[in-house]
N, C-alpha and C positions, 0 to 999 in steps of 0.2 A: 504494500500500500504506500502511495506517495504521501508524505506528510509535509505540510506547509505550516509555517508559523502563523499565528493569528494575524488576520488581515482586517483592516478597518473598512474596506469597501465591499460592495456586494459580491458574493461568490456563491457557487453551488457545487454540490458533489455530484459527479456523474458516476452512477453505479451500474455495474453489469456483472453478471455471473459468468465466469469462464467455463466452457464445456469442451475441453480438449479431447476427451476420449469418445464423446458422442453418445454415451449411455445416459439414461435418465438418472440412474444412481450417481454417476460421476458428476452430473450437473448439480444434484442435490447436495453432494459432499464438497463441492468446490467452494473455496472461500470467495466472498464478494471482494471485488477489487474496485477501487474508485480513484478518480483524479479530480482535484479541485480546479475548476476552470474560472479564472478571474475575468470579470467584465466591468469593473468599476470605472475603467477608463473609457467606456463606450457610452454613447448616447443611443439608447434603445428606442427612442422616439423617431429615429431616422432609419431609413432603409439600409444605409451603409453600416450603421451600428449593429443592426439586427443581423445583417449578412456576415459581418466580421465575427460576431458571437457564434452564429450557426457554423461557420467554418472551424472555429476553435472547438466547438462541441464535437463535430465530426472527427477532427484530429484526435481528440481525447478518446473518443469511442474506438478509433482504430488502435490506439495504444492499449486501452483496457481489454479489448477483445482479441488482441494478438493477430497472428497470421491466419489467413482464411483457410488454408488446407487444400488438399487436392481432390479428395473424394466428395461425392455428392452429399453425404451425411455431414462431413466437416464443413462444407460450404453452407449448408442449411443452418447448422448450429452457429456458425460465424455471423451469418446474415441476421439471425434472430438476436444474437448478442448486440451487434452493431445497431440495428434498427431500434431495439428495445432501449439501449443506452441513450440514444439520441432522443427518442420519444419521452423517456423519463426526465431527461434534463430539460427539455422544452417545457414540459408540464411544470417542473419545479420552478423555472424562471417565471412562468405565467405572464408572458408579454405578448400582446396581440400581434405585433409585427413578426416576432420570432415564430409564433404559432402559425401564422399565415404562410410564412416562408417554408416552414416544415411541411405544411399541408399542400405546398405547391401553389398557393394562392398569394403570390407576392402582390402587395398593394400597388406597387409601381406598375406591374404588368396588368393587373386588373383595371387600373385607371386608364392605361393606354388602350386596352381593348374596348372600353366603354365609350370611347370617343367616336 
């Protein structure tokens, strides 16, 4: 687990369970791993800020979930870990722009399409 000293700006923990072996029991026994993603330097009321945070979250999810693996089962487990970690982090932040970006409904794109 990555440990950071106390920080005074907003941050959240991105949590995902690693499933390297592919069995349900291995997933249940695997320790949770998390990375704290800092975003106090971002203005989440802007599309640029939300996009930067989303990219940080995706990078942290890649780190937490490890390598994808080559078998179909390993890829499915990795995708579940990766997508779940991102979804959990987005819910934790609870920001409308970030949520829209995660759902593929970028406010900028929506505004351009409605013209």
